[in-house]
N, C-alpha and C positions, 0 to 999 in steps of 0.2 A: 514584343513581349521580351520581358527580360528574366534571366536566370542566374541563380547565384553561382559565384566562383567558389564553390566548395569542393575541395578534393575528397575523395571517397573515405569514408571513416575506415580505419584500418581494424581488421580483426586481430584481437589482441594475440602476440606470439607467445606470451607467457603461459607457463603450467599453472595449474591450480595453485593457489597459496599453499605453503607447506604447513603453515599453522592452521587449525580448524577452529580457532577461539575467535572472537571479535569482541570489542573492537581492536583493530590492528593498532600497534605503536606507530606514531608518526613515521612516515616513509621520507626519502629524499624529495619528495614532490611537496612535502609540507614543511612550513617555516613556523616557528613560534611567533607570537604576537609582538615581539620586541624587534622582528626582523625588519628589514628596510624593504619598500616596496621595489620590485625589481625595475632597474632604469630602462626607460623606452621613450622613444619620442611620442608614441601613441600607445596608450593602454586603455582596456576595459576593466571594468570592476564587476565581479559577480558576487552578489550577497546571498550566501547561503548555500551549504554543500549537501543539500537533501538530493532527490532524484531530479528536480527540475533544475535547480542550480549545476548539478553534475552534468546534465544534458547539454544545458546551454554552454558550459566550459568545454566540453568534448566537441562541440560543434565549432565553437572558436577556435580550438587548437588545430582542428582538421583544415581550417582555412588560414592557419598560421597567424592569426591575430593574437598579438601579445595581450594578456589579460592577468589579473588577480583574482584568485577565489578566496572570499572571507568567510569563515565558519566559526560561530561563536562556541561552538562547543569543542570536546576535545577528540572527535572523530567525524568523519563524513557519515551522511546517511539521513539525518533529520529524524523523522519518524520510522525510517527503515533501519533498524540497528539491532545487533545481536550482543549479548554479553555472555561471559564465559564465568561460570561459579562451581568449583570443584568438580570439573570434568563434564558439567552439563552445559549446554548451549541454550540460551534463553533469548528468544525473540522478543522484542518490546511490543508486546502485543500479538493478539492472533492475527497471523497474515499468511496468505497463500499466494504463491505465484502461479499465474494462468499462462502457459506456454504460448496461448494464441494471440496474446496481446500483439497487435501488428507493429507498433513502434518498438516495443522491446525485442522482437525477431529481427528488426533492421539494426538495432544499436548494440545489443550485447550478444556475448558470445556463449551460447548455452553449453557446450561441451565443457568449459573451464568451470561452470557453476555445478556440475556433477548433479543434476536435478533427480530428485527421488519422488516418485509419484504416488498420490493417493489412490485408493480404491475409488473406483467410478461410480459413487453412490454414496450412501450414507446408512447409519442404524439411526432409528427413531425411538427414543424412550417414550412410550404411550402405554397406559392401562397397566404398568407395573412391569413391563417386558420391553425388550429391544426389538424392533422390527426393521428389516432390511428392506431399503429402497435402492434398485440397481438400474444402472443405465441400461436400456434395452438395446441401445443401438451398439454398446460395446461389450454388454455381457447378456446375451438374448435369452439365455436359459433362467439366469438370475432374475432378468427382468420379467420374464413370464411368471416366475414365481412371485414375484412381488405385486402382481395384480390382484391377488387375494388377500393382502393383508389389510389392515384396517385404516391404513395412512392414505385416506382419499378412495372414491370410488374408481371403477375401470375407467368411465369416462374421464375422470379427471387425470388419469394417468395417459390417456391418448391425448388429451389437451396438453399435457406437458410435452409430450413429442411434437406435436403440431407447432407449438410455441417455438421449439427449439430448431426445427426445421425452417419456419418462417424466419426467425431471426438469422440463422445461418445463410438464406439466400439474398440477404440484403447488404448493401455497402455500410461500412462504418459511418460514413458521412451521413447518408440516409437515417441510420437509426438514430444518431446524435442530433438530427435536426428534425426529426419527425414530429407531428403534432404531439402534444404531451398532455398527460395527466399524472396523477400520483400511481405509485405501483399498486396500492390497494384498489384504486379505482380501475385500473388497468386489469387486474386479476379477477375483479367482479364482472367487468365488461365481457372478458373472455369466457366466462361460465364456469370458472373454478368454484368448487363447492366449499363451504366453511371449514369442512373436515379437513381437505388437503392443504388449505391456507394455513390453518391454526396449528396443525399437527407437523407440517413439512415446509411450506413455502415461507411463513412467517419466521420461524427461528433460523431458516437457511439463509434468506435475505438479510434479516437482522444481524447475522454474523457478518455479512458483506459490509453492509452500509450503516452499521451500529444504530439503525433506526427500527424500532419494534412496531411503530404505528405505520410503517410502509407508506410514509408521506413522500418519500424520495421520488425523483421525476422517472417515470415510465422509460424514458429514453435510456436510462443507466441500466435498467431491467433487461431491456431488449439487447444491449450493447455486451452485457456480461453473459446473458444467455448463449450469445452468439459464440463468445470465447470459450465457454464451458461446451459447446458443441464441438468445435473445432480444433481444441487443443486438450492439455492435461492440467490437472491440479497438481502442483508440486511444491517442494521446498529445496533449497541449495543444500548440499552436503555440509557446507560450513555455516549454515544459517541464513537468514534473510537478509542479514548485512552484508554477505558476500557479493550482493547485486551492486550497491553504491561502491563497495572496495573496487570492484572490478573497473567500474568507470574511473575512479579516481587514480587507478594505476595508469592509465592512459594520458594523464596530463603532464605537461611539460615539468621537469623539475624546478622547485621553487615557486611554482604558481599557486600553490594552495596554502593558506595560512589558517591554521586551527587557533582556537581561544581568541578570536580576533572577533569581538562582538562591536556591531556598528551602532554608534549612538545616534547619528544623524546622517541624512542624505541632502545634498545639494538640491534644490528643486530644478536646476538647469542641467542636473546630471552630469556636473563636472568634476565632482568629487565626493568622497565620503568621509566622515569624521569617526575614528573609532573611541571606544569607551576611554582609553587611555589618552586620548587627546591628540593622536596623530591623524593627520589629513592625508589620505590617499587620493592621489590625482586619478581623473577618470576621463582621460581625453576624449576616447572614443564612446563613452557613455556608462551608464550604469543598469545592470540587470538586476532587479530584486526578486530573488527567487526563496523567498521564506514563507511560512505558513501563514495564513490570513491574519491571525491576531498580531504577529509581529509586522506583517506588511501594514496594517492600519496604525501601528506605531510610527514606523517610518515614513511612509507616504500616503497618510490618511487623506490629504486633499485630492489625490488623484483617484481615489476610490469611491464607488458607489456606496451608500450606507447599507449595512445589513438589513435584510428583511425582518430579521428577528434575531437580536444580540443575545438572548438568552433560552428562548423556548426552542430553538432549532439546532443548538449545539449537540456534536454526536461524541459521546463520551463512552469510555469502556474501561473495564478492569479485567486484567489477565493474571491468573494465579498458577504458579506452578508448584508441583509436589514430585518427591522422589518416591519410587515404588520399587519393592523387589521384584515385582513380576507384574504384567499387564493382564487384567481378566480378558482382554480383547486382544487377540495377536494379529489381527489384520491392520493395515495402514488406512483406517477409515474414520471420518468424521462421525461424530455422535451427537445428535440434536435433541434437544429438550421438546418434544411434542405433547408434554403433558398439560400444559398450561398453567403449571404450578412452579413455584420455587424461583430461584434466582439465577440458576445456570443457564445460560442460552445454548452453548455448544461445548463441546469438549473432545479431546482426542489424546491418543498415547503417542506422543512425538517421536519418540525414538522408535516406535513401529514403522513410522514413515521414513526417519533418518536414523539409523543405528548410532551415527555419530553425535546426536543431540544428548547421549547419556553415556556415562561410563561404563565399562563392562560389567555385566552383571546388575545394572540399575535400568529402571524404566522412567522416563519423563512424562509426567501428566501435565497437560496443558488444559486449563478450564477457562472459558471466557464468559463474563458477564455485559450486559448492555445497559450503561448508564455509568453514573459517576459514583453513587453511594457513599457521598459525603459523611453521613450521619453515622457510618459503622468504621470501626478502625480495621487494619489489616488482619488481626488475630481474629476479630469478629467475623468477618467475610470468611476466612479460611475454615473456622468452626462451622460455619453454616454450610459451606460447600461440602465439607466432609460428610456433614449430617445429611444432607440431600443426596449425595452420590452414594451415601450407604444404603439408599433404596434402590439404586441403578445395578449394583454388583453386591458381592458379598460383603456385609458389614465389617467382618474381621480383616478382610484385606484392605478396605479403604480407610479403617481405622487406624492401620499400620502406615499409612502415607505420612510422609514427613514434609512440612512446608518449606519451600525454598524461598521464594520470593513473590511479591505481588507487584505489578505495574499498574499504575492508575495513570490513564491517558485521558486528560482533560478535555482536550481538542484533538479528536481522533481524525475527524473528516469535516470539512466544510458542509454548511447547509446548501444542499442541491435539490431543495424542493421547487416545484414549478412556480413560477416561469424561470427557465434556465437558459443559459447561452453556452454550449458545450462546444463549439465548433469555430464561430466567427468572431469571437472576442479579439480585440486589436491589442498586440502587446506593448505597443507603444502608448504611454500614458502622458508623456510630455516630452519636450525637447531634450534627447539624449538619456531619457528614462525609460525603461521597459520593464514590464511585470510579467511574472510567470508563475506557475505553481498550480496544484491540483483545484485550489479556489478559483482559478482563472481558466480553467478547461474542466475535464471531467474528474470526479473524485477517484481516481484508479491510479495504479502504477502507470499505465499507458497515458492517461491524461496528464500526468506530471511530466513524463518524458516528452510528449508531443510540444507541450507548454513551453519547455526549456528551449527546444528546438526552433521554434516559432520566435521566440524573443531573440534568438542568437541571428536568425535570418533577418528579422526586421532591423537589428542594429546594423548588420553587414549591408543591407540595402541602403539605409541612410547614409552609410559612410562611403557610398559608390563603389563597393566591392562587387559589382556586377558586370554583366557583359550584355549586350543587345540581343 
């Protein structure tokens, strides 16, 4: 049996970043696209500084393997980014970090992220008012009161508890490789009534998987339910982008090159060519750690065809507003259980993390599921305001000021059954490795695991192992 010669990943000794705004300006770890590739007799190349690419690079660094990490944009994070706008912190799309993600617990230093927790439950808008659904395991009294609301029957709520306990008792590998169906079929087979599915589970899970049809694999439902049972829903105080920035801060100086878009990858994994024409040598191999559409552009010959290139694309639109005050003071997620309108979920982000808004202001985050290409940003913002005026006092919502709209056309890969979430081989060719949430599970944790596995495969192939 062989084991990898990997030194332990260091816990970052740095304090939380002084600035609370993202993206950060390039650090000494980053070089511009005009920089010369670090000179080394043997170098690996990692393409893409999203979560999977950063995880791969972190593991290569821990093994003292020279590498260069190439990122096309102006900052790390991929789809996990945070922007600063007039004192507001705007995550690029609705994202929540689950502290129970097992790979994240091993790789990240949570105290430096200064995580702030959501309320363990949700408010559900139904029949003209908001109804509270509380986690009975963490808030027994509130959970008991939730039994009598119209968001599902009492047996439904007992089934939620049983599903949570069942998921928490199984290993991650078991959950991600279990016999699968769709989430919708899984909920029906478990006995959940249409009322709790339509009023709570559909909007809640659609906000996670951007899939209102709940056609995503039941394996991911069980894995997420386990993480929800064992950890907290949180956001970092400096925005969701603080997570990739923490990983980037561990990389060797000069190893990260921003604004370095790759135009082509040598099929033998020996080099990559940048759009500027520069050829970057990759003696140790190439790890392709980009999202699925970009991977299809660079290494299509090594990828299986998509099951459906159009029908299963997961898209979302996130709108941000500034308000003088929040009509709800708790750090709680609010779901649309009415079956009407375009809003899927929303929350007052500065209730969860006060640093998301300047003093005296409230940041409102509203998420839609889908692309809405036929409507302009202004039209969507106006429709959201009209809709939410029925949830809260119309005069308050009417005073909200639209800050920005993010349209994420490719928010997640298609993970409808059949899936392969645990055993997919990262090596796709000689000297060529693939990772990302499309090569694992479409979660933060899946991206991190996939990056680690790609780095481990490269190290194994280069003989950096012991018997």
